[in-house]
C-alpha positions as CSV (number, residue, x, y, z in Angstrom):
1,M,-3.0,-17.1,-33.2
2,S,-0.4,-19.6,-32.5
3,W,-0.2,-21.7,-29.4
4,M,2.9,-19.7,-28.2
5,T,1.3,-16.4,-29.0
6,R,-1.8,-17.4,-26.9
7,K,0.5,-18.6,-24.1
8,L,2.5,-15.3,-24.2
9,D,-0.8,-13.4,-24.2
10,N,-2.1,-15.3,-21.3
11,L,1.1,-14.9,-19.3
12,G,1.0,-11.1,-20.1
13,S,-2.5,-10.7,-18.9
14,A,-1.9,-12.9,-15.8
15,G,1.4,-10.8,-15.1
16,C,-0.5,-7.3,-15.5
17,G,-3.2,-8.6,-13.4
18,A,-0.9,-10.0,-10.7
19,A,1.1,-6.8,-10.8
20,G,-2.1,-4.7,-10.2
21,G,-3.3,-7.0,-7.5
22,I,0.1,-7.0,-5.7
23,S,0.4,-3.2,-5.9
24,L,-3.0,-2.5,-4.8
25,S,-2.9,-5.2,-2.0
26,Q,-0.4,-2.8,-0.3
27,A,-2.9,0.1,0.1
28,P,-4.1,-1.1,3.5
29,A,-0.5,-1.8,4.7
30,F,0.6,1.6,3.6
31,T,-2.6,3.2,5.2
32,Q,-1.5,1.5,8.5
33,A,2.1,2.7,8.3
34,Y,0.8,6.2,7.6
35,L,-1.5,6.1,10.6
36,Q,1.4,5.0,12.8
37,R,3.5,7.8,11.5
38,L,0.6,10.2,11.9
39,G,0.3,9.1,15.5
40,G,3.9,9.9,16.2
41,H,3.5,13.4,14.7
42,I,0.4,14.0,16.9
43,D,2.3,12.8,20.0
44,E,5.4,15.0,19.4
45,A,3.1,18.0,18.6
46,R,1.2,17.7,21.8
47,R,4.6,17.6,23.7
48,T,5.6,20.6,21.9
49,V,2.5,22.4,22.9
50,E,3.1,21.4,26.5
51,G,6.7,22.6,26.3
52,V,6.1,25.9,24.8
53,A,3.0,26.5,27.2
54,D,5.2,25.7,30.3
55,G,8.3,27.6,29.0
56,S,10.6,24.5,28.8
57,I,10.5,25.1,24.9
58,L,11.2,28.6,23.6
59,P,11.8,30.1,27.1
60,W,12.4,33.6,25.7
61,L,8.9,33.8,24.6
62,Q,6.7,36.0,27.1
63,G,3.1,36.6,27.7
64,G,1.3,37.1,24.4
65,E,4.0,35.6,22.1
66,R,3.8,32.4,24.1
67,S,0.0,32.3,24.0
68,E,0.0,32.9,20.3
69,A,2.6,30.1,19.7
70,V,0.5,27.7,21.8
71,I,-2.5,28.6,19.7
72,E,-0.9,28.1,16.5
73,L,0.7,24.8,17.6
74,N,-2.6,23.6,19.0
75,A,-4.2,24.3,15.5
76,R,-1.8,22.0,14.1
77,V,-2.5,19.3,16.6
78,T,-6.3,19.7,15.8
79,E,-5.5,19.4,12.2
80,L,-3.5,16.2,12.6
81,E,-6.1,14.7,15.1
82,Q,-8.9,15.5,12.5
83,I,-7.1,13.6,9.8
84,Q,-6.4,10.8,12.2
85,S,-10.2,10.5,13.3
86,S,-11.3,10.7,9.8
87,L,-9.3,7.8,8.7
88,L,-9.9,5.7,11.8
89,N,-13.7,6.4,11.4
90,S,-13.7,5.3,7.8
91,P,-14.5,1.6,7.1
92,S,-11.3,-0.3,6.9
93,L,-12.0,-1.1,3.3
94,M,-12.4,2.6,2.3
95,R,-9.3,3.9,4.4
96,P,-7.0,4.0,1.5
97,L,-9.3,6.2,-0.5
98,A,-9.9,8.3,2.7
99,L,-6.1,8.7,2.8
100,L,-5.9,9.8,-0.8
101,R,-8.4,12.6,0.0
102,Q,-7.2,13.9,3.3
103,A,-3.6,13.0,3.8
104,D,-0.9,15.4,5.1
105,W,1.4,14.8,2.2
106,S,4.5,15.6,3.9
107,I,3.8,12.8,6.4
108,A,2.7,10.4,3.4
109,D,5.9,11.2,1.7
110,R,8.1,10.1,4.8
111,A,5.7,7.1,5.4
112,F,6.3,6.1,1.7
113,D,10.1,6.6,2.1
114,E,10.1,4.1,5.0
115,F,7.4,1.8,3.7
116,V,8.2,-2.0,3.5
117,P,5.6,-3.8,1.5
118,A,3.8,-6.6,3.3
119,I,4.6,-8.9,0.3
120,P,8.3,-8.8,-0.9
121,L,8.6,-6.8,-4.0
122,D,12.4,-6.5,-4.4
123,P,13.8,-7.7,-7.8
124,A,14.9,-11.2,-6.6
125,S,11.5,-12.0,-5.1
126,L,9.8,-10.8,-8.3
127,L,12.3,-12.9,-10.5
128,W,11.5,-15.9,-8.3
129,T,7.8,-15.1,-8.5
130,G,7.9,-15.0,-12.3
131,L,9.9,-18.1,-12.4
132,G,7.4,-19.9,-10.2
133,V,4.5,-18.8,-12.5
134,V,6.2,-20.1,-15.5
135,V,7.1,-23.3,-14.0
136,A,3.4,-23.7,-12.7
137,L,2.1,-23.1,-16.2
138,V,4.4,-25.6,-17.7
139,I,3.4,-28.3,-15.3
140,Y,-0.2,-27.3,-15.6
141,E,0.1,-27.7,-19.4
142,L,1.8,-31.1,-19.0
143,F,-1.0,-32.4,-16.8
144,K,-3.4,-31.0,-19.3
145,A,-1.8,-32.6,-22.4
146,P,-3.1,-36.2,-22.0
147,A,-6.7,-35.1,-21.8
148,A,-6.2,-32.7,-24.7
149,L,-4.6,-35.6,-26.8
150,I,-7.5,-37.8,-26.0
151,R,-10.1,-35.2,-27.1
152,R,-8.1,-34.6,-30.4
153,R,-7.8,-38.2,-31.2
154,P,-10.0,-39.2,-34.2
155,K,-12.9,-41.5,-33.3
156,Y,-12.8,-44.6,-35.4
157,G,-16.0,-45.4,-37.3
158,N,-17.1,-41.8,-37.4
159,P,-16.4,-39.9,-40.6
């Protein structure tokens, strides 16, 4: 394998490792964004239950219909609260996995649509990151070169 091939292989493996690391580093931030959105859904669902119960929302519902609507809406509040509780009671390291197991995917989809990574991952940032990696590798190789030349120099007096 030539020097250039080894360097490209090293760069490729470092790039793949960095991409994986950067991607998975976003899991806690996304989980937090999901929890914030979930909390908003819970608050709004509670307000809706209260409004239906007191007649300010869906005022045409009467008696049993109103009671049935409140029961159904409360079931949704309970479902969302259980998801929230499960995530909050999970160790922070395991919350992204708990999210994968229990998420309300309509909320997760909306959270993903609005998610802004904690590390900039737009094309310009990635280009400059890649350029920085290449420049750093070149500088590293330049600093390493004198030591490599000294080690390669034939020692006089030894065959």
